[in-house]
N, C-alpha and C positions, 0 to 999 in steps of 0.2 A: 306225735314224735316220729321222726324218721331216722333210722340207723344210717351212719356214715362210717367210712373207713373200717369196715368190719369184714373179716374173713373167718369162716368157721370150717374146721375139719373135725369130723366125728368118725371114729372107728370103733368097731365092735366085732365080736365073734359070735355068730349065730349058727347053731347046729354044727359047730366045728369049722365053719367057713368064715373068712374075713369079709366084712362089708364096710364101706366108707361112704360118707356124704360130704360133699364140698359145697359151700355157699359163699357168695361174695356180694357185697352191695354194688349198686350201679356205678358209684363213683370209682370203685376199684376196677371195675370192668373198663371204664374209660381210661384208666392208667395202664391197661394191658393184661389184666387178670382174665383168664378164660377157664372157668371150672371144667368145661367139657374137654378142652385140650389137655389140661393137667390130669384129668381122670384117665384119659387115654394113655398118658405116659406112665402113670402109677399103676394102672391095671396090669401091666406086664410084670411088675415086681410081685404082684399077688397071684400070678398065673391065672388071670381071669379076664374080665372085660369091664368096660365102663364108658360112660359118656354122658352128655347132657348139653345144657345151654351154658352160655358164658356166666350166668349168675347161679346155676345150680347143676350139680352132677352127682351120679351114683356110681359106685364101683363094687363089684363082687368078685371074689376069687376063690381059689381052692387051697392056697397055702397060708394058713393062719400064722405060721411061724414068722413071717415077714411083715406082719401088720405094723409093729412099732417102727420098723425101717421105712415103711411106706408113708406113715404119718410124718416122720422126720423129713423124708424126701419132699412131701407137699409143702411143709413149712419152709424148707430151704428154697424150693422153686418159687414160691410166692415172694419171699424176701428178695431173691435175685431180680425178679421182674420189677418189683417196686423200687429197688435200688437203681436199676437202669433207667427208670422213668424220670428220676429227678434231674 
């Protein structure tokens, strides 16, 4: 079984600091999704850093207060990219 059309965003607070993981299947990467680029964009909202590959990225920050907003930003960004691809 091979996953298709799947994007995962996971966020948590560890030791008082926000962390996020983004993962996308190859077919979404071909449609324009790049987890590494999105991680770079969202890391600013968490006052931290992040990056990775088109299919997988990690983000760490110092401002846990904005974790919910950061997750919403990622969902919106992915939706926008996929909407433009059609």
